[in-house]
N, C-alpha and C positions, 0 to 999 in steps of 0.2 A: 464136820469135816472141812478141810481146806480145799479151796478151788481158786482158779484164776478166772475172774469175771471180766468180761468185756462189756462195758456199760453203753458205749456209743461209738459210732464210726470214727476212726482215726484217734480214738481215745486210748489212754493207757490201760494196761491190765491192773486189776486190783486183786491181790491174793488175800482172800478173806475166809472167814468161817461161814459156811452155808449149810442149810439142812441136808441131811442125807437123802439120796435119791429115792423116790418111790419105786420099790422093786416088785410091786404086785403084778403078777403075770410075767415077770421078767427074771433075769438072773443077775445077781449082784456080783460085781468084780471089784476086788481090792486092787487098785491100780498100782503097779510097780514101775511102769514105764508108759509114756504116751507119745505117739508120733506127732511131729509137727509137719504139716503139709502146706504146699503153696496155696492150696484152696483156703486154708486158715488165714493166710496173709490177705488174700483177696476179700474175705469176709470182713476182716478188720478195716480194710480200706473202702468197704462199701461197694465193691464192684463184682461180687460173686453173683451169678444169675439167680440162685435160690438163697437169698439172704434170710437168716434166722431172725426171729424177734429178739431185740436187745432189751435188757442185758442178757447175756448168754455165756455159757461155759463152752468154749470151742474144744476141738479134738475129736477126730472121727475114728481113731484106732488106738487100741491099748493092748498091753499085756499085763497079766497079774494073776491073782488067785481067787478061786471060788471060796465060799465059806468052808468047804471041806478040805481046802488046801490044794485042790487040783490046779495045776499051772495051765493057763489058757492064753490065747490071743482072741481079740474080739473087735468087730466093727461096731461103731456106735451110731445108729441112725439119729441124726439131729444133733450130734456133738455130745459134750459132756466129759470128754476124756482128760481134760486138764484139771484133774481132781483126784482126791484120794480114793474115791469110790465112784462107780458108775453102774447104772442098771441098763442091761441090754437084752434084746430078744435072744432066746436060747438058740435060735437058728443061726445067729451071728457069732457064736462062740465056737472056737476051734482049739483042740488040745495043742499046747506048746511042746514041740519036740524036746526030748530030754537033753539033747546036746546044745540046745539054744538058750541064750540068755534072755532075760525079760526085754532088754533093749533091742535085741535082734527081733524078738516077737513083735514089738511095737513098730518095727521097720519093715515088716514083711507083707502083710495082707494087701494093702492098697497099692504099694509100689509094684509088687510082683504080679498081682492080678492085672494091673493096668498095662504092664509090658507083655505078659504071657498070653492073654486071651487074643489080642489083635495079631500077635506074631504067630499064633497057631491056628486061629479060626478065620481071620480075614485075609491072610496071605499064606503062601506056602514057601517056606525057606528050608534050605538044606545045603549039602556040600555044593560049592560053586556059587551060591547066592552071596550077594554083597549087600550089607545093611548099613545104613547111616543112622546114627542116633544123635539127636540134638539134646542139649542140656545133659550131656552124657555122664557128667560126674555127679549128678544129683541122685535122688532116691530112685525114681523110675529109670533114669539113664543107666545107673550102675546095675539095676536088675536086668534091663534090656540087653546090655552087653553080655552078661553071663548067659541069659536064655538063648540069644541068637548064636553065641559060640557053642553052647551045648547042643543046639540043633544042627551044627555043622557049618554054619555060615561064617564068612569073614566079616568083621565089623570095623567100622570107622566111627570115631566119636568127634563131635564138635563141642567146644566148651567156651566159656566166657573169658578165661584168663589162663596164661601159660602154666601156672602151678598145678592146674587140674589135669593136665595132659598125662602125667605119670599115673594118676588114679585110674584113668581109662586103660592104659596099656597094661598096668598091673592086673587088671581084671580080665584081660584077654583081647582087647582091641588091637588090631594089627597096626593102627595108627590113630592119632588124635590131633586135632588142629584147633586153634582159635578161629572163630567164625570167618573173619576176613582173610584168613590164610588157607582156607580149604581150596585145594587145587581145582581149577575150572574144568579140567578134563576128567575128574573123577565121576564115575557113573554107577548107579546103584539100582538094585531090584526093589528094595524097600527103603523108605525114609520114614522113620518114626519121629514125628515132629511134635515137640512140646512147647515151642516158643511162638508160633504164629507170626503175625506181622509180615514184614517184607520178605523174610526168609521163606515163609510158607509159599508165597506166590512164586518165588524164584525156584523153589525146589523141584517143580515139575520138569524143568529143563535139565535136571541132574539124573533123571530116571532112564534106565535102559528100556527098550521096548517091552511092553506088558508089565512095567513096574508100577508100584503103588506108593502113594504118599498116605500115611496114616496120621491123621490129626488127632492128638490127644490133649493138647493144651495150647494156650495162647499167652504165655507169661510175658512176652515182649510186645504184645499189642494184638488187636483184633485181627482175625483172619481176613486177608485181602480177597476181594472177589476174583474168581477164576472162571474164565469163559469156557463153556462146554466144548467149543470148537477147538480150543487149545488142547484139551484132554483127548478128544477124539483124534485130532490130527497127529498126536504123538503116540497113539496107541498105549496110553497110560490110564491110571485110575486113581480115584480119591476115596479113601475110607475114613470114617470118623469113629471115635470110641469114647464113650462116657460110662464109666463103671457104675456110678450111682443109679442111673436109670436102668441099666442092664440087670442090676441086682434085683430091682423090683419086677421087671418084665420076664426074666428067665432065671430064677434062682437055681433051677436044676443045672443049667449050664455052668453057673458060678461054682456050684458044688463039685461038679465033675472036674473043672479046671483046677480047683483048689486041691483036690485029691491028687491030680497029676503033679502039681507043683510041690506038694509036701513029699511025694515020693522022690522027686527030683532033688529036693533039699537033703533028704536022708542019704543020698548017694555021695554028698559032698561036692557035687558039680556046681552048686551055687550057694551063696550065703548073703544075707542082708549086710550092706555096708553101712555101719553106723559111724558117722563122722564126728558127732558131738553128743555128749550126755550132760545135761544141765539140770540143776535142781529147779523145782517149780517156781521158787522165788526169782529165778532168772529167766522167766518166760519172755520178758522184753528182749533180752539178749538172744534168745532162741529165734524169735521172729526177725530180729535184725540180721542174723546170720542167713536166714532163708531169703528174706526180701532183698538183701544186698548181693545175693549170689556168692557170698563168701564161703558157704558151707559146701562140703562134699558128702555124698551119701545122704543118709537120713539124720536129721536133728531130732533128738529124743529128750523129753522132759522126765525127770524122776521125782514124783510127788513125795 
């Protein structure tokens, strides 16, 4: 089978013939679409906290078919998604809704779980709540806008460039801004932060009393230290979310949340936003789109 191999940090991908995966004790999925995530970019650059052994086939979520033709979505523990086939644990396989494309399936699980669980378990939002979403035109950002709106909150997005503003407002955000144009007097109950760096440290000053910053990523740099006195004095809080570890520690919670999300999807209240579909041979271009922040929604590879 064909797969995109990463042989070394900062190296190119090599699309080559490799042995089929060992499916003993697992389920084999014929991959029809594979999601590209920022975590994949971090692995390629050698800065991901849990680096795999190289050479490796990256890709942690796919959509495709089982041997009997059943359409599924799946999370792949340890990668392997950038390939024509992947072997996954049966517990990580989810039926793909009939109305959904394979590309949408490959854009759903990680992005929507990463947005949905913290917005429903770590904070409470509803009518009257104001939610700020960073990297709002990306995969998790577009999911978070739809989820927060579906829960009754008003949403503001912040993005890296003006062309992405329309993506946010089309999905239901009441407004969207480039980072340095976000009004100083805007205040929020929840800030879902994917970028870290200086923005993370400054975001506590944008919270309403009893508001929460949820840190889910650090795409723009390491999280800056925050003094507990600053949090206490402002009557605000900090939450952190990492889907990978939660899947290992509380799979029952993941299953419950996923069931809720699938029901939500069936109503038409949300849908994965696929910004680009590229053939496997263009894996370099896919990574360039994600790393350069040119993409909107999810970038998907088609093996």
